[in-house]
C-alpha positions in Angstrom: 0.0 0.0 0.0 1.8 3.1 -1.3 2.5 5.7 1.4 1.0 3.7 4.2 4.3 2.6 5.8 6.5 4.2 8.5 7.9 7.7 7.9 11.5 8.0 6.9 14.3 9.6 8.9 13.3 13.2 8.0 9.6 12.4 8.8 8.6 14.1 5.5 7.4 11.1 3.5 6.1 7.7 4.4 7.3 4.4 3.0 5.1 1.6 1.5 3.3 -1.0 3.6 3.6 -4.6 2.4 1.0 -7.1 3.6 1.5 -10.9 3.2 -1.5 -13.1 3.6 -1.1 -16.8 4.1 -4.1 -19.1 3.5 -4.2 -22.2 5.7 -4.9 -25.6 4.0 -8.4 -26.9 4.5 -9.4 -30.6 4.9 -12.6 -30.1 2.7 -11.6 -27.6 0.1 -8.7 -27.0 -2.3 -8.3 -23.5 -3.7 -7.2 -22.6 -7.2 -7.4 -18.8 -7.7 -11.0 -17.8 -6.9 -12.4 -21.3 -7.5 -12.5 -24.1 -4.9 -12.7 -27.8 -5.3 -14.0 -30.6 -3.1 -15.0 -34.3 -3.2 -18.4 -35.6 -2.2 -19.5 -39.2 -1.7 -22.9 -40.0 -3.2 -25.0 -43.1 -2.8 -24.8 -45.5 -5.7 -28.6 -45.3 -6.1 -28.4 -41.6 -6.6 -25.5 -42.0 -9.1 -27.6 -44.5 -11.1 -31.1 -43.0 -10.8 -30.3 -39.3 -10.1 -31.4 -37.1 -7.2 -30.2 -34.3 -5.0 -27.4 -34.3 -2.5 -26.0 -31.7 0.0 -22.5 -30.4 -0.7 -20.4 -28.2 1.5 -19.7 -24.6 0.6 -17.7 -21.8 2.2 -20.9 -20.5 3.9 -22.6 -23.8 4.8 -24.3 -26.4 2.6 -26.2 -26.3 -0.7 -28.2 -28.8 -2.7 -26.7 -30.2 -5.9 -28.7 -32.0 -8.5 -27.2 -35.2 -9.7 -28.3 -36.5 -13.1 -29.0 -40.3 -13.4 -26.0 -42.2 -14.8 -23.4 -39.9 -13.2 -20.1 -41.8 -13.1 -17.6 -41.6 -10.3 -15.0 -38.9 -10.8 -17.4 -36.6 -12.7 -16.8 -32.9 -11.8 -19.9 -30.7 -11.4 -19.9 -26.9 -11.1 -21.8 -24.8 -8.5 -21.6 -21.3 -9.9 -20.8 -18.4 -7.5 -19.9 -20.6 -4.5 -16.1 -19.9 -4.6 -13.9 -17.3 -3.1 -15.0 -13.6 -3.3 -13.1 -11.5 -5.9 -11.3 -8.6 -4.3 -12.4 -5.2 -5.7 -15.3 -6.7 -7.7 -18.3 -6.5 -5.3 -20.6 -9.4 -5.6 -18.3 -11.5 -7.9 -17.2 -14.9 -6.7 -15.4 -17.9 -8.1 -17.1 -21.2 -8.5 -17.2 -24.4 -6.5 -16.2 -27.6 -8.4 -17.5 -30.9 -6.9 -15.9 -34.2 -7.8 -18.5 -37.0 -7.1 -17.3 -40.3 -5.8 -19.8 -43.2 -5.6 -20.2 -44.8 -2.2 -20.4 -48.6 -2.4 -21.9 -50.2 0.6 -19.8 -53.0 2.3 -22.8 -54.6 4.0 -26.2 -55.3 2.4 -29.4 -56.4 4.0 -30.9 -59.7 2.6 -33.6 -57.6 0.7 -30.9 -55.3 -0.8 -28.9 -58.3 -2.0 -31.9 -60.0 -3.5 -32.8 -56.8 -5.4 -29.3 -56.4 -6.7 -29.1 -60.1 -7.8 -32.4 -59.6 -9.7 -30.9 -56.6 -11.4 -27.8 -58.5 -12.3 -29.9 -61.3 -13.9 -31.9 -58.6 -15.8 -28.7 -57.1 -17.1 -27.2 -60.5 -17.9 -24.2 -59.8 -15.6 -22.1 -62.5 -14.0 -21.9 -62.0 -10.3 -20.8 -64.0 -7.3 -24.0 -65.3 -5.6 -22.3 -67.5 -3.0 -19.4 -66.8 -0.8 -16.4 -68.8 -1.8 -13.5 -70.1 0.3 -11.1 -68.6 -2.4 
């Protein structure tokens, strides 16, 4: 900031003030310029059929519409949920959400039966019985 530093020896003119801002790393977000990035786990049923999930933002949470057939790793944009742009009032970067599909490790008997019927319908070969190997 020009002229905002300490006065020189003669006291007639002030020097410049330099400000250094350090941004701490965040567990949820990664920043690139004014845009931020995060990953969100979505249920496999939502990935296949579509639906809405909550995603974190800098100011809380927001709903994100997931289209049916969304693959793991797809990146979706939430406009205006990034970092505010200095000197441009009301302007913000964007939030980019990489979706990861959550695969359950335990299924109820009913869930397993439904998925086995789906596999038969799709003519997919699956393991129906637990094997020693």
